[in-house]
GUBAPA-155408 format. One record per residue (C-alpha): residue in one letter; y, z, x; residue number from 0. Coordinates in Angstrom, 3 decimals. Layout:
ATOM   res         py         pz         px     n
ATOM     a          Y          Z          X   NUM
...
% end
This chain:
ATOM   res         py         pz         px     n
ATOM     m    -24.254     13.258      8.046     0
ATOM     a    -25.169     15.176     11.336     1
ATOM     e    -23.824     12.350     13.148     2
ATOM     q    -20.363     12.656     11.420     3
ATOM     l    -20.402     16.415     12.067     4
ATOM     n    -21.247     15.817     15.819     5
ATOM     s    -18.354     13.335     16.270     6
ATOM     k    -15.829     15.572     14.448     7
ATOM     l    -16.977     18.672     16.521     8
ATOM     a    -17.235     16.787     19.869     9
ATOM     v    -13.468     17.153     20.526    10
ATOM     t    -13.620     20.707     20.242    11
ATOM     e    -16.606     20.957     22.721    12
ATOM     q    -14.488     19.467     25.405    13
ATOM     a    -12.193     22.502     24.998    14
ATOM     g    -15.023     24.977     25.422    15
ATOM     d    -17.441     26.807     23.218    16
ATOM     s    -15.060     27.287     20.367    17
ATOM     v    -15.287     25.250     17.078    18
ATOM     d    -12.233     24.137     15.241    19
ATOM     l    -12.783     25.552     11.844    20
ATOM     d    -10.144     23.315     10.262    21
ATOM     n    -12.100     20.070     11.260    22
ATOM     l    -15.546     21.958     10.025    23
ATOM     f    -13.931     22.779      6.646    24
ATOM     a    -12.344     19.225      6.336    25
ATOM     f    -15.911     17.581      7.105    26
ATOM     l    -17.575     19.926      4.608    27
ATOM     s    -15.023     19.161      1.787    28
ATOM     e    -15.604     15.463      2.449    29
ATOM     v    -19.398     15.689      1.806    30
ATOM     q    -19.194     18.250     -0.976    31
ATOM     p    -18.629     15.945     -3.836    32
ATOM     n    -22.182     14.208     -3.355    33
ATOM     r    -23.806     17.680     -3.567    34
ATOM     n    -21.998     18.373     -6.789    35
ATOM     q    -22.983     15.166     -8.430    36
ATOM     i    -26.872     16.090     -7.650    37
ATOM     i    -26.520     19.675     -8.991    38
ATOM     d    -24.524     18.162    -12.209    39
ATOM     e    -27.606     15.887    -12.717    40
ATOM     i    -30.060     18.510    -12.162    41
ATOM     g    -28.123     20.752    -14.653    42
ATOM     e    -28.312     18.047    -17.318    43
ATOM     r    -31.890     17.563    -16.918    44
ATOM     m    -32.576     21.201    -17.424    45
ATOM     n    -30.331     21.172    -20.456    46
ATOM     e    -32.241     18.407    -21.932    47
ATOM     l    -35.513     20.347    -21.187    48
ATOM     v    -34.212     23.443    -22.932    49
ATOM     e    -33.281     21.530    -25.832    50
ATOM     d    -36.737     19.897    -26.151    51
ATOM     l    -38.261     23.469    -25.758    52
ATOM     d    -36.068     24.711    -28.543    53
ATOM     v    -37.178     22.145    -30.849    54
ATOM     e    -40.806     22.723    -30.079    55
ATOM     v    -40.492     26.484    -30.529    56
ATOM     c    -38.712     25.834    -34.075    57
ATOM     s    -41.466     23.606    -35.138    58
ATOM     w    -44.383     26.104    -34.163    59
ATOM     i    -42.297     28.875    -35.918    60
ATOM     i    -41.910     26.896    -39.241    61
ATOM     m    -45.591     25.791    -39.123    62
ATOM     c    -46.722     29.453    -38.603    63
ATOM     q    -44.556     30.544    -41.569    64
ATOM     y    -45.987     28.210    -43.864    65
ATOM     g    -49.621     28.692    -42.810    66
ATOM     k    -50.276     25.158    -41.395    67
ATOM     v    -51.537     26.148    -38.046    68
ATOM     c    -53.594     29.192    -36.883    69
ATOM     c    -51.328     31.335    -34.647    70
ATOM     t    -50.078     34.810    -33.894    71
ATOM     c    -46.162     33.979    -35.092    72
ATOM     s    -46.364     36.352    -38.225    73
% end
């Protein structure tokens, strides 16, 4: 990724100390989809964990209501 950025920005370095923002944003938009895929996968895993936790909490509440376990739910 750094090599791609360096090659795209090398053209602007010859002109001086400025950076061509159009090239920079174009590069960032090219690498953005991979990042979104990772974030989406993390979000899906987190949702699965929340669902599992909800099931466990409901199970404990039901067991406490029917006195099947000793807990402080009541």
